[in-house]
N, C-alpha and C positions, 0 to 999 in steps of 0.2 A: 303237284296238281293232280286231282282225281278226275275220273271220267264222268261225264254227264251227257245226256241227250236232251235237246230242246223238245218239249212236247208241243208240236205245232198246233194240235187241236186246242190245247189249253190257251195258247197265244191267240188263236182266232176267236175263241169264246170271250176271252178277256178284252180283246180289242173291240169286238162288236158290242160288248156290255158298256164300254166307255163311249160308244157312239162314233168310233173312228173308222173311216174307210181305210182300205189298204194304202191308198195314196197318202192320206193324212198321217197314218202311222209311219209309213216309210219316210216321210219328211221329218218327223220327230226323231226318228232313229238314224237319219242321215244315210239311208240306203235307197236303192231303186225299188219301186213298187213291185216289179217282177220278182225281185229277191224275196220280198215279204211273202209272195205267193208260194215260192219254193220252200221257204221256212215252214209255213203253215201246212203244207202238204207233206212235210217230212223228207222232201227230196234233198234239201241242203241242211247243214248244221253250221251255226254261227261260231265265230271265235268266242272265247270266254268273255272278252271285253264287250263284244256286241250283245251277248246274252245278258250280261249285267245291265247294259243300257236298255235293252228291251224290258227287263223287269222294272227298271226305274220309270220308264215311260208309261208302263201299265200300272205302276203304283203297287206292285206286289213284291214278294220275296223271290229271290232266285229259285228257291226250291219249289215255288208254286208253278213254275213254267218248265221245270226240268224233271227228268227221270234219271234214276241211277244215283250215284254218289255225288254229293255237293262239292263244289270246288272250295278249297281252303280259303281262297281270297273272297269268296262270296259270303262266307259266314259273318263277315263284318258288316255286310250291307243290310 
């Protein structure tokens, strides 16, 4: 597994572009809305599993919401 960092600003922009509130987005990702706020502010980093789910919910590639090197398992998504 390689290192990555979630780009919280990219997640927020993509979420807003899809017309999703933090609450709606949290529901789709099965997390608490306050956790979404922490992710978008860069205060918290999700597990690789959650990061992949976030990308799927947003309809983007893993690399579109991360910085650094891509996870090997994410290349297949």
